[in-house]
C-alpha positions in Angstrom: 75.1 100.2 157.2 77.1 98.2 155.1 80.7 99.7 155.2 82.2 99.8 151.9 86.1 99.8 151.5 88.0 102.7 149.8 89.7 99.7 147.7 86.3 99.1 145.7 86.5 102.6 143.6 89.8 102.2 142.8 91.2 103.0 139.4 92.7 99.2 138.1 95.3 100.4 136.4 96.4 102.0 139.5 97.4 99.1 141.3 97.6 98.2 144.6 100.5 100.7 146.1 99.6 104.8 145.6 102.6 105.3 143.3 100.4 107.9 141.6 100.5 110.1 144.8 104.4 110.0 144.7 106.0 113.4 144.4 108.7 113.0 141.0 111.5 115.0 140.4 112.4 116.0 136.0 116.2 115.9 137.3 116.3 112.3 138.5 115.3 111.8 134.8 118.5 114.2 134.1 120.8 112.4 135.4 119.9 108.6 134.5 120.3 110.3 130.8 123.9 110.7 131.6 125.2 107.3 132.8 127.4 105.2 130.8 125.5 102.5 129.5 126.0 99.0 131.3 126.9 95.3 129.5 124.1 93.3 128.9 122.1 91.9 132.1 123.7 88.3 133.6 123.5 86.2 136.3 126.1 87.2 138.7 126.6 83.5 140.0 125.6 80.0 139.7 122.1 79.2 141.0 122.5 78.6 144.6 120.5 75.2 145.0 117.8 73.1 142.1 114.9 74.8 142.4 116.4 77.8 141.5 118.6 76.0 139.1 115.0 74.7 137.7 113.9 78.1 138.1 116.5 79.6 135.5 116.0 76.7 132.8 111.8 77.9 133.0 113.0 81.5 132.2 115.0 80.4 129.1 111.5 79.1 127.5 110.1 82.4 128.5 112.8 84.1 126.6 112.6 81.7 123.5 109.2 83.2 123.1 110.3 87.0 124.1 110.5 88.6 120.7 106.7 88.0 118.5 106.5 88.8 115.1 103.2 91.3 115.3 100.0 91.2 113.4 99.6 91.9 109.7 97.3 94.7 111.0 96.8 97.2 113.5 93.5 96.5 115.8 91.1 98.5 116.8 92.7 100.2 119.6 91.8 104.0 121.1 94.6 106.4 119.6 94.7 108.3 122.5 98.0 107.4 124.8 96.2 107.9 128.2 93.6 105.0 127.9 96.1 102.8 125.8 98.2 103.3 128.7 95.0 102.3 131.1 95.1 98.6 129.5 98.6 98.3 129.1 99.2 98.9 133.0 96.0 97.0 133.8 97.1 93.7 131.8 100.0 93.7 133.4 98.8 94.0 137.2 95.9 91.4 136.2 98.8 89.3 135.7 100.3 89.9 138.7 102.8 92.6 138.5 103.6 94.6 142.0 104.8 97.5 140.6 104.2 98.8 136.4 105.8 102.5 135.2 106.0 103.5 131.0 108.7 106.1 130.1 110.2 106.8 127.0 113.1 104.7 125.6 116.7 106.9 126.2 120.0 105.7 124.0 122.1 104.9 127.2 119.3 102.1 127.7 120.2 100.2 125.1 122.9 98.1 126.7 126.2 98.3 125.5 127.2 96.3 121.6 123.1 96.1 121.4 121.6 96.9 118.2 118.7 99.1 119.5 115.3 98.7 118.3 112.8 101.3 116.5 110.8 101.0 120.1 110.3 104.6 121.8 108.7 103.2 124.6 109.8 101.3 127.8 107.5 99.4 130.1 108.9 98.1 133.5 107.4 95.9 135.3 108.3 95.2 138.8 107.7 92.1 141.4 107.9 92.3 145.0 110.4 88.8 146.5 108.1 85.8 147.8 108.1 85.8 151.8 110.4 83.4 153.1 109.0 80.5 155.2 109.4 80.7 158.7 112.8 79.0 160.1 111.4 76.2 161.6 109.8 75.4 158.1 111.2 72.6 156.5 110.7 74.3 153.4 113.0 77.1 154.2 116.3 75.5 153.5 115.3 74.6 149.5 113.1 77.9 149.4 115.1 80.8 150.5 118.0 80.4 148.1 115.8 80.8 145.0 113.5 83.6 145.7 115.5 85.6 143.5 115.0 83.2 140.9 111.4 82.7 141.7 110.7 86.2 140.9 112.7 86.6 137.8 111.2 84.1 136.0 107.2 85.7 137.4 108.2 89.1 136.2 109.9 87.5 133.1 106.7 85.5 132.1 104.2 88.1 132.4 106.4 90.7 129.9 106.7 87.7 127.9 103.2 87.6 127.8 102.7 91.1 127.2 104.9 91.4 125.0 102.4 89.1 122.9 99.5 91.0 123.7 100.9 94.1 122.4 102.4 92.0 119.3 98.8 90.7 118.4 97.4 94.3 118.4 99.7 94.8 115.5 102.8 96.7 117.2 106.7 95.8 117.9 107.4 94.5 121.4 110.5 92.8 122.8 110.9 91.3 126.8 113.8 91.8 127.8 114.4 89.7 131.2 116.9 88.5 133.7 119.9 86.8 131.9 118.7 87.9 128.7 117.9 91.1 126.9 119.4 94.4 125.9 118.3 96.9 128.1 119.6 98.4 130.9 116.2 97.4 133.6 117.3 99.2 136.5 117.5 102.3 134.3 114.3 102.2 133.2 112.7 101.9 136.0 114.2 105.0 137.3 112.9 106.6 134.7 109.2 104.7 134.6 109.0 106.5 138.1 109.2 102.7 140.5 112.4 103.6 142.0 114.6 105.9 143.6 119.0 105.5 142.7 120.6 106.9 145.4 124.4 105.9 144.6 124.6 103.1 142.8 121.8 101.2 144.7 117.7 101.1 143.3 115.5 101.8 146.3 111.6 100.8 146.4 109.3 103.6 148.3 107.3 100.5 149.3 109.2 97.1 149.0 112.4 96.8 151.5 112.9 93.0 151.2 114.0 93.2 147.3 112.3 92.7 143.7 112.9 91.4 140.3 112.5 93.0 137.3 112.0 93.1 133.6 111.3 95.1 130.9 108.8 95.2 127.4 110.4 97.9 124.9 107.8 99.5 122.2 106.8 101.1 119.3 102.9 101.2 121.0 102.6 104.7 121.9 101.7 104.9 125.5 101.7 107.6 127.9 104.6 107.8 130.3 104.9 108.0 133.9 108.1 110.6 135.3 111.2 109.3 138.0 110.9 110.2 141.3 112.2 112.9 143.7 114.6 111.6 146.3 111.9 112.0 148.6 109.3 109.5 147.7 111.5 106.9 149.8 109.8 108.5 152.5 106.3 107.9 151.1 105.2 105.5 154.4 103.8 108.0 155.9 100.0 107.8 157.8 98.4 108.1 154.4 100.3 104.8 153.2 99.4 102.9 156.5 95.5 104.2 156.5 95.3 102.8 152.5 95.8 106.1 150.5 93.4 106.7 147.5 92.2 102.9 148.3 95.6 101.4 147.5 96.3 98.2 150.0 97.3 99.7 153.4 100.5 99.5 155.2 98.5 97.8 158.3 96.9 95.3 155.7 100.7 94.2 154.3 101.8 93.8 158.2 98.8 92.0 158.6 99.4 89.5 155.7 103.4 89.1 156.5 102.4 87.9 160.1 100.3 85.3 158.7 102.3 81.8 158.6 103.6 81.6 155.1 102.0 77.8 155.3 98.7 78.6 155.7 98.3 80.8 152.4 96.0 84.5 151.6 92.7 82.4 152.9 91.6 80.8 155.8 91.0 77.9 155.0 91.9 76.4 158.3 89.0 77.5 159.6 86.8 76.3 157.5 
């Protein structure tokens, strides 16, 4: 009898983390709505090394394409916000985002001094930071200082492509990435059910080694997610380790993290 993995039947738009199983709490959204607006996003310091600098330059190329004029005619898309959400999340996961959430734009989610757009919805995109090479790996010295910039660049590129996709459907969409944009990505990641705010810090239920955020705002109506409850941070129970609902199991993630970084995802060394 052939072994059939639960992941085989997992809907693609749910992604590899069991976000759909996490507890939600509308009070978390109320708290975010009451927080003051923040200043426009920027980099807190100069790049740490040539790779980090090059990645910021590359992100600037995406920024130049962050705003795309919508197609003159609306595409033949479903009217159902749920079906639209399935398409948008599926696209984002195909582009290798780690987590995707959707919420309504709040007035204070626009940064101070920003001119709000006529966008009612926000798509929050999250990318887990990559693994740092082992101490004995010569690549560690130049990769470690650029881990954040690498993730910023990748998730920024996904946001720009997603905004372009929505614009081609005939709706207005704008990408907001690290160092540019006019929204509070952290606040929107909480409202969209990706992160939990503890005091002034963002925490993800499943990702401990850091993440980068980008946002697409749009007037394309979508089904929204709900903010997470604080207890969602205790999500790594038996279901997580066994692969709840067909999601990638915690055991499998640990196995991947034990593999030497220079070997890659496939066992080419055994061929």
